[in-house]
C-alpha positions in Angstrom: -300.6 -82.5 -48.6 -303.1 -85.3 -47.9 -306.3 -85.8 -49.9 -308.1 -83.9 -47.1 -306.0 -80.8 -47.6 -304.6 -80.8 -44.1 -301.1 -79.6 -43.6 -298.3 -82.0 -42.9 -296.3 -81.6 -39.7 -293.5 -79.8 -41.5 -296.0 -77.5 -43.2 -297.7 -76.7 -40.0 -294.3 -75.8 -38.4 -293.6 -73.4 -41.3 -297.0 -71.7 -40.8 -296.7 -71.5 -37.1 -293.2 -70.0 -37.3 -294.4 -67.4 -39.8 -297.4 -66.6 -37.6 -295.1 -66.2 -34.6 -292.7 -64.0 -36.5 -295.6 -61.9 -37.8 -297.1 -61.5 -34.4 -293.9 -60.6 -32.7 -291.9 -58.6 -35.3 -294.3 -57.4 -38.0 -297.5 -56.6 -36.1 -295.9 -53.7 -34.1 -295.0 -52.0 -37.5 -298.5 -52.2 -38.9 -300.1 -49.1 -37.3 -297.3 -46.7 -38.3 -297.1 -48.2 -41.8 -300.8 -47.5 -42.2 -300.9 -44.1 -40.5 -297.8 -42.6 -42.3 -297.4 -44.8 -45.3 -294.1 -45.5 -43.7 -291.7 -48.1 -45.2 -289.8 -50.3 -42.6 -286.7 -50.8 -44.8 -284.6 -52.4 -42.2 -287.3 -54.7 -41.0 -288.0 -55.9 -44.6 -284.3 -56.5 -45.3 -284.0 -58.3 -42.0 -286.4 -60.9 -43.4 -283.5 -62.1 -45.5 -281.2 -62.6 -42.5 -284.0 -64.5 -40.7 -284.5 -66.9 -43.6 -287.8 -65.4 -44.9 -286.6 -64.3 -48.3 -285.7 -66.7 -51.0 -288.1 -69.4 -49.8 -288.0 -71.2 -53.1 -284.3 -70.6 -53.7 -281.8 -73.5 -53.4 -279.7 -73.4 -50.3 -276.5 -73.2 -52.3 -277.8 -69.8 -53.6 -278.7 -68.6 -50.1 -282.3 -69.6 -50.0 -284.4 -71.8 -47.9 -284.7 -74.6 -50.5 -288.5 -75.0 -50.0 -291.4 -74.9 -52.4 -294.1 -72.6 -53.6 -296.6 -74.1 -51.1 -294.3 -73.2 -48.3 -294.0 -69.6 -49.5 -297.8 -69.4 -49.5 -297.8 -70.5 -45.9 -295.3 -67.9 -44.9 -297.5 -65.2 -46.6 -300.6 -66.5 -44.8 -298.9 -66.2 -41.5 -297.4 -62.8 -42.1 -300.7 -61.4 -43.5 -302.6 -62.2 -40.3 -300.6 -59.5 -38.6 -299.3 -57.1 -41.3 -300.9 -57.6 -44.6 -299.2 -54.5 -46.2 -295.8 -56.0 -45.5 -297.1 -59.3 -46.8 -298.0 -57.7 -50.1 -294.5 -56.2 -50.4 -293.0 -59.5 -49.5 -294.9 -61.5 -52.2 -294.1 -58.8 -54.8 -290.4 -59.2 -54.0 -290.5 -63.0 -53.4 -292.8 -64.2 -56.2 -293.2 -61.6 -58.8 -289.5 -60.7 -59.0 -287.3 -63.2 -57.3 -289.1 -66.4 -58.3 -289.7 -65.3 -61.8 -286.0 -64.7 -62.3 -285.2 -68.0 -60.6 -287.5 -69.9 -62.9 -286.8 -68.1 -66.2 -283.3 -66.5 -65.9 -280.0 -68.0 -67.1 -277.2 -69.2 -64.9 -275.4 -65.8 -64.9 -278.5 -63.9 -64.0 -279.4 -66.3 -61.3 -275.9 -66.2 -59.7 -275.7 -62.4 -60.0 -279.1 -61.4 -58.6 -280.7 -64.3 -56.6 -278.3 -64.3 -53.6 -278.9 -60.6 -53.0 -282.7 -61.0 -53.4 -282.5 -63.8 -50.9 -280.4 -62.1 -48.2 -282.3 -58.8 -48.4 -279.5 -56.7 -49.8 -281.7 -56.3 -52.9 -285.5 -55.5 -53.0 -287.3 -56.5 -56.1 -290.4 -55.4 -58.0 -292.3 -56.3 -61.2 -293.0 -53.7 -63.9 -296.0 -54.7 -65.9 -299.0 -52.4 -65.7 -299.0 -48.9 -67.2 -301.2 -45.8 -67.2 -303.0 -47.1 -70.2 -302.5 -50.8 -69.7 -304.1 -52.6 -66.8 -306.4 -55.5 -67.5 -305.1 -55.4 -71.1 -301.5 -55.3 -69.8 -300.0 -57.1 -72.8 -302.0 -55.7 -75.7 -301.9 -52.1 -74.5 -298.3 -52.0 -73.4 -296.6 -48.9 -74.6 -293.1 -49.1 -72.9 -290.6 -50.0 -75.6 -287.0 -51.2 -75.7 -285.0 -50.6 -78.9 -281.9 -52.6 -79.5 -278.7 -50.4 -79.8 -275.6 -52.5 -80.0 -275.1 -54.4 -76.7 -277.9 -52.5 -75.0 -281.6 -51.9 -75.2 -282.9 -48.3 -74.9 -286.0 -48.3 -72.7 -288.7 -45.6 -72.7 -292.0 -45.6 -71.0 -294.0 -45.6 -67.8 -295.1 -48.3 -65.4 -297.9 -47.6 -62.9 -299.3 -49.2 -59.7 -295.9 -50.9 -59.1 -295.7 -52.6 -55.7 -292.3 -51.9 -54.2 -291.5 -49.5 -57.0 -290.4 -46.6 -54.8 -288.1 -48.8 -52.7 -286.9 -51.4 -55.1 -283.3 -52.1 -56.1 -284.2 -54.3 -59.0 -287.1 -54.4 -61.4 -288.2 -57.3 -63.6 -289.5 -55.1 -66.5 -291.8 -56.1 -69.4 -291.3 -54.1 -72.6 -292.3 -54.1 -76.2 -289.3 -55.0 -78.4 -291.4 -55.6 -81.5 -294.6 -53.6 -81.2 -295.9 -54.9 -84.5 -296.2 -58.4 -83.0 -298.4 -57.3 -80.1 -298.2 -59.7 -77.1 -295.7 -61.9 -79.1 -293.3 -59.0 -79.2 -292.8 -58.6 -75.5 -289.5 -59.1 -73.7 -288.6 -59.4 -70.0 -285.6 -57.4 -68.8 -283.8 -57.1 -65.4 -283.3 -53.4 -64.7 -281.2 -52.1 -61.9 -283.1 -49.2 -60.4 -280.0 -47.0 -59.9 -279.4 -47.1 -63.7 -279.4 -43.7 -65.4 -282.8 -42.8 -66.9 -284.8 -44.7 -64.2 -286.8 -42.5 -61.8 -289.7 -42.9 -59.4 -292.2 -40.5 -61.0 -294.6 -40.6 -58.0 -295.4 -42.6 -54.9 -299.1 -43.3 -54.7 -301.2 -42.7 -51.6 -303.7 -45.5 -51.2 -306.9 -46.4 -49.3 -305.5 -49.7 -48.0 -302.1 -51.6 -48.0 -300.7 -48.1 -47.2 -297.4 -49.2 -45.8 -296.7 -51.2 -49.0 -295.0 -48.7 -51.3 -296.7 -48.3 -54.7 -295.6 -46.0 -57.4 -295.1 -44.9 -61.0 -291.8 -45.7 -62.6 -290.4 -43.6 -65.5 -287.8 -45.0 -68.0 -286.3 -42.3 -70.1 -283.6 -43.5 -72.5 -282.6 -46.1 -69.9 -279.8 -48.4 -71.3 -280.1 -52.0 -70.3 -277.5 -54.6 -71.3 -278.7 -57.3 -73.7 -277.4 -59.8 -71.2 -280.3 -58.8 -68.9 -282.9 -60.3 -71.1 -284.8 -63.0 -69.2 -285.5 -65.9 -71.5 -285.4 -64.8 -75.2 -286.3 -61.6 -77.0 -289.9 -61.4 -77.9 -290.8 -64.4 -75.7 -291.6 -62.5 -72.5 -295.2 -63.6 -72.8 -294.2 -67.1 -71.6 -292.6 -65.6 -68.5 -295.5 -63.2 -67.7 -298.3 -65.7 -68.2 -296.7 -68.4 -66.1 -295.8 -65.7 -63.5 -299.4 -64.4 -63.4 -300.8 -67.9 -62.6 -298.2 -68.2 -59.7 -299.0 -64.6 -58.6 -302.7 -65.4 -58.3 -302.1 -68.5 -56.3 -299.7 -66.7 -54.0 -301.8 -63.6 -53.6 -304.7 -65.6 -52.2 -302.9 -66.4 -48.9 -303.0 -62.7 -48.1 -306.8 -63.0 -48.2 -306.7 -66.1 -46.0 -304.5 -64.5 -43.4 -306.6 -61.3 -43.3 -309.8 -63.3 -43.0 -308.4 -65.5 -40.2 -307.5 -62.4 -38.2 -310.9 -60.7 -38.8 -312.6 -63.8 -37.5 -310.4 -63.9 -34.4 -311.0 -60.3 -33.7 -314.8 -60.7 -34.2 -315.0 -63.6 -31.8 -313.1 -61.7 -29.2 -315.2 -58.6 -29.6 -318.5 -60.5 -29.5 -317.4 -62.1 -26.2 -316.3 -58.8 -24.6 -318.9 -56.4 -25.9 -321.9 -56.2 -23.6 -325.3 -54.8 -24.6 -328.7 -55.2 -23.0 -326.9 -56.8 -20.1 -325.1 -59.6 -21.8 -322.3 -60.2 -24.3 -323.4 -59.8 -27.9 -322.0 -63.3 -28.6 -325.2 -64.5 -27.0 -327.4 -63.0 -29.7 -328.3 -65.3 -32.5 -327.8 -62.8 -35.3 -324.2 -62.3 -34.1 -323.8 -66.1 -33.9 -325.1 -66.3 -37.5 -322.5 -63.9 -38.8 -319.7 -65.7 -36.9 -320.8 -69.0 -38.3 -320.8 -67.7 -41.9 -317.4 -66.1 -41.4 -316.0 -69.4 -40.1 -317.4 -71.4 -43.1 -316.0 -68.8 -45.5 -312.6 -68.8 -43.9 -312.4 -72.6 -44.0 -313.5 -72.8 -47.6 -311.0 -70.1 -48.9 -308.2 -71.7 -46.9 -308.8 -75.2 -48.3 -309.1 -74.0 -51.9 -306.0 -71.9 -51.6 -304.1 -75.0 -50.4 -305.5 -76.9 -53.3 -304.3 -74.3 -55.8 -300.9 -74.0 -54.3 -300.6 -77.8 -54.6 -301.7 -77.8 -58.2 -299.2 -75.1 -59.1 -296.4 -76.3 -56.9 -294.4 -78.0 -59.6 -295.4 -75.8 -62.6 -292.6 -76.0 -65.1 -290.9 -72.8 -66.3 -292.8 -71.3 -69.3 -296.0 -73.3 -68.5 -299.2 -71.6 -67.3 -301.5 -69.1 -68.9 -303.7 -71.9 -70.2 -305.3 -75.1 -69.2 -306.4 -76.4 -65.8 -303.8 -74.6 -63.7 -304.8 -71.3 -65.3 -308.4 -71.9 -64.2 -307.4 -73.1 -60.8 -305.2 -70.1 -60.1 -307.9 -67.6 -61.2 -310.5 -69.4 -59.1 -308.2 -69.4 -56.1 -307.8 -65.6 -55.9 -311.4 -65.0 -57.0 -312.8 -67.2 -54.2 -310.4 -65.8 -51.7 -311.1 -62.1 -52.5 -314.9 -62.6 -52.7 -314.9 -64.5 -49.5 -312.7 -62.0 -47.7 -315.1 -59.2 -48.8 -318.0 -61.1 -47.1 -315.9 -61.9 -44.0 -314.9 -58.3 -43.5 -318.5 -57.1 -44.0 -319.7 -59.4 -41.2 -316.7 -58.4 -39.1 -317.6 -54.7 -39.5 -321.2 -55.3 -38.5 -320.1 -57.2 -35.4 -317.7 -54.5 -34.4 -320.3 -51.7 -35.0 -319.0 -48.2 -34.7 -315.6 -49.4 -33.8 -315.1 -50.7 -37.4 -315.7 -47.2 -38.7 -312.9 -45.6 -36.8 -309.7 -45.3 -38.9 -307.1 -46.3 -36.4 -308.7 -49.6 -35.4 -307.3 -52.9 -36.7 -310.6 -54.1 -38.1 -310.9 -50.8 -40.0 -307.4 -51.3 -41.4 -308.4 -54.8 -42.5 -311.6 -53.6 -44.1 -309.8 -51.0 -46.2 -307.5 -53.7 -47.7 -310.2 -55.7 -49.5 -310.6 -53.7 -52.6 -307.0 -54.1 -53.8 -307.4 -57.8 -53.6 -310.4 -57.7 -55.9 -308.5 -55.6 -58.4 -304.8 -56.6 -58.3 -303.4 -59.6 -60.1 -306.3 -59.4 -62.6 -309.6 -58.0 -61.5 -312.5 -60.2 -60.4 -314.0 -59.7 -63.9 -310.8 -60.9 -65.6 -310.7 -63.9 -63.3 -314.2 -64.9 -64.3 -313.3 -64.6 -68.0 -310.4 -66.9 -67.5 -312.4 -69.5 -65.7 -315.2 -69.4 -68.2 -312.8 -69.6 -71.2 -311.2 -72.7 -69.8 -314.6 -74.3 -69.0 -315.8 -73.6 -72.6 -312.6 -74.6 -74.4 -312.6 -77.8 -76.4 
């Protein structure tokens, strides 16, 4: 990117292509996904065949051979038209696939990455639990006890995006509970393994088509060879992954805000009251102007964050400037989206209060983005801690 944070010609091509694919192929799925919490399994797996899975994966492993920034652009384009599918895409693409690609050994990469890239495997990340959300590491109760060449895993994971439909889970467990966060290990768990069940699929306010559930692990045996990195060093993987997650979740906000602004401009031009389009009223113009400024600001900062984290080495993150930038990125994006959608709802009036309208669907999505990948409050704590550190 240039110093002005404008996209290069190649980057603009990636964004435009994702926008076109989202408009033509994903937007038609959005209404049913929201109404029925329906999962478009074939459409998601088709993303692999179309080159939209494995964005950061080398071409020799079946991926696109692009970078983190490019994956953010794809997500931005998709989320303009179907943000629920966008969330499932990034949970698969970044939280699972990219984490294994960055931290796995050669055998794990060669075994799992091609399938995750071509859509024959769908991935999820298993971190949060019924009693472990913001304190996901310290309060983690899921354990894995070594038994010969296997670990025996027991516990529950909650609020797991893609959990009910995943073929593969990158699972975080306590292998040495006495060591707290320094006793966590990352495991690759195949979801058809004995002892793995979907305890429940959760019904949500927004992002309804993106499947979210509780996963149960009851005496599930996982081969020792499925340890990602080293035993008791999973914190390196999770903290680096969380920074990348925050930077790559923010494009969902950008895409949703762009679409809300577009819909609001169209509505303001078409809606006639007191004998003229409401776009002629200064109070409507004021809201549109604020929306435009917010969208531009969140987009530019997101591009800045993606650039800053684009070449983050494996095991890095969870501290320092990139930690602050990633937290700021998603905080700014989610806060700005909240304000954008509030303006959009006022401009649309009663239309925005009707469940089946697109602007209503967008509005119902905001709260998850202020909670997921670390709540707004956690983001602020991260930013302040980095500012105050010596």
